[in-house]
Phi, psi and omega in degrees: 000004178300321181301315179302313182295319184289324179295319180294322179298317179293321179289340178267358177229278191286341178253012179298133188304319184293327181286319176294320181293323176296320177293324176295319176297319182296315184288320180300320176299323183289328184250009185299329183289339179268349191291319181298310175308314183297310180305314185292320182291320187259359187047048180242115177283324176048153178245026183275144007268004188297324176301314180292325179295318180295320182297314183292325178294320188268342188295314187299316181294321177299316180292316178304307179305314175306305181299318179298313179289315186298320186255009175055048179278169180271015177101202187240139179242140177274130183241129176239124175243126176245118185229170175241098181306336179288349180253009181122198183220169178249145172244134176244121183043251178257007185260119170271120179279081180225149177300139175094351178274145187304129177081001179255093182278323182229100179291347177289331183212106181255136175229136179206170182242126175237156180279143175284197188313150178247053187059246180271356184254151171275118177224002180291236177266149174231000000 
């Protein structure tokens, strides 16, 4: 069940939609000068980057549903942590809730979605 915990950690940090959408914007800015030539050459109007952003916005919920069904989990739980970083930090599974960590914008208030029970296995928070 290590996979399920690692998946939850990743979806709450590095694959969080706002973070992915920012990466899409950053990359689009880098290649924007080449896009017109590409579209003319391949007669491709394309809806980028909006298509990729829509995918990022919808992907997590789709993956959560798939994981819940595939592993017969008890659903999703919303976790909220309010901390005082001057007194230390909290770790959820493999995620250190600290400023500067990928996907952690505000270590004082972290919200994430984690999987509930895993049948006979412990897969929630550690």
